[in-house]
C-alpha positions, 0 to 999 in steps of 0.5 A: 487464499488471498486476504484483501484489505480495504479501508473505506471512508464515505466511499460511494465506490466501495461496493463497485470495487468489491464486486469487480474484484470478485468478478474479475478474479480467476478463482473468486472462491479463494478470496477473503475480504477484510473491509473497514467501512467508515461512514454514516451507517452500516451497509449490510444490505450491500454486503448481502447483495454481493452474493458472497457475504460469507467471504467478507469480514466487515466492520463498520465505524462511524466516520466521526470516530475514524482516526485516519487512513493508517488507523483504518488499515490497521483495523483491516489487517486485524481481520487477517486469518492466516491466508496465504497471500495479502492484497491491499487496495483502496476502496475506489479500485478497478481490476484487470481480468484474472488479476489474482492469477497474475499476482500469484504468478509474480509471487511464484516467479524466480526473479528474486530467490527471496520468498518474501516478495512484495509487489507494489506501485502507484496504480494506473488511473481510470475514470467513468466515461458514459458510465463505464470504467475506462483506463485513462492512464495512457500507458501499459508500461511499468510504473515506478516511483522515485523521489520528487526532484529537490526533496531533502530530509528535514530536521523536524520530520523525515517525510518525503514526496515521491512521484511516478514515472514509466519504464519499458520493462518486461520484468519487475524492477527493484523498488525503495518505495511502495504505493499503498493502493496496490500491495501484493505479498505473502500473508505473513506480512500482516503479522510482521509489518503491522500498520501503525495506527498512530500514523495519519496519512502522510508518511504511510508509504515511506513507513511501510516501504522501509519497515518491510525492507528491514523485515526482509522483504524485497519490494518490487514494481511489477511490469503491469499492475492489474489494478486501477485507481480512481483519482478524480475524487475532488468532490468526495468528503475526506477524513479532514472535511470540516463537517466530520472533523468539527464533531471530533474531540481530536481534530485532524491537524492534531492527528497529523502532528502526532503522526509526524512526531511518530515518523521522527521517533522511528526514523530519527530518534531510534525509539523502540516502537515495538511491533510498529518498529523496524525489523531485524533482517536489515538495517537503515544503513542497508536501506541507505546503501540500497537506494541512497536515502540515508535517514540516519545522516539525513542526507539523500545520495541517490533517489532510486536503485538503478532500473534493469537494462531495457529489453533484457532479463535482469539479474536476480535482485540482490539486497542485503540480508543479515541472516538466512531465516 
């Protein structure tokens, strides 16, 4: 079974995403959706029209009561019930045929002997052309993430900006960063790397990437992610839109300040955040050795682990593990 986490905020493409995900799966009967829908009113009629409402765990939250993307993803994770695999997507996604078979195949591969694989990347883009979803990415190559040139670790907070690039590779590439719009991994991730509801939006992907690493996950960019993302959303209302935010007792910028402080507390000040902290399989020092981003000393030596040689099968991923459990 695959548990699919979707956090939606006033998104008109939510049910397009859910229905396409189900329709394109090779084994749709093995999907379970965990949906947190933040909007003006519940969408139970849309839920019933899917024809597979018994496979959807649906929670409605009034948009005024919403507290940001990470808070919503935290709630979506809470709907997990021991499914074997975990998929996280955005509510404006489109899928390749048999996407589930491809993802499970990646998990069953022997690219790394570590069973705790996590595949993630920034998804390719799509748009609606003449009313039909169309791949507008212009590439079938692997998409990997790297630090934006000139980035440095600030004294106030550890937030960094990453960008995507392409690489011709038939094999997964070791990664130090994730794309929150596409994560596929084992289901136990929901028990081990629990989304911190205090985080707002920025820093989400850094937080999850490093915490997953320290919990023993090998993060990998897949050769071809089977999920697309609708990036052309300039006209849609976001969480920080004034129409919603003016009715809240806590404004979005206060949530951002608290979120940034939370990131500093975790990465810089070594505060004990309990279940929202780092794992014990690997350390921040291991992460710095792996990819060159040294949070403890607030320096960046190398922005990414080197990619495998083009046109040849890479050696298994070798990342530091402190114990064998």
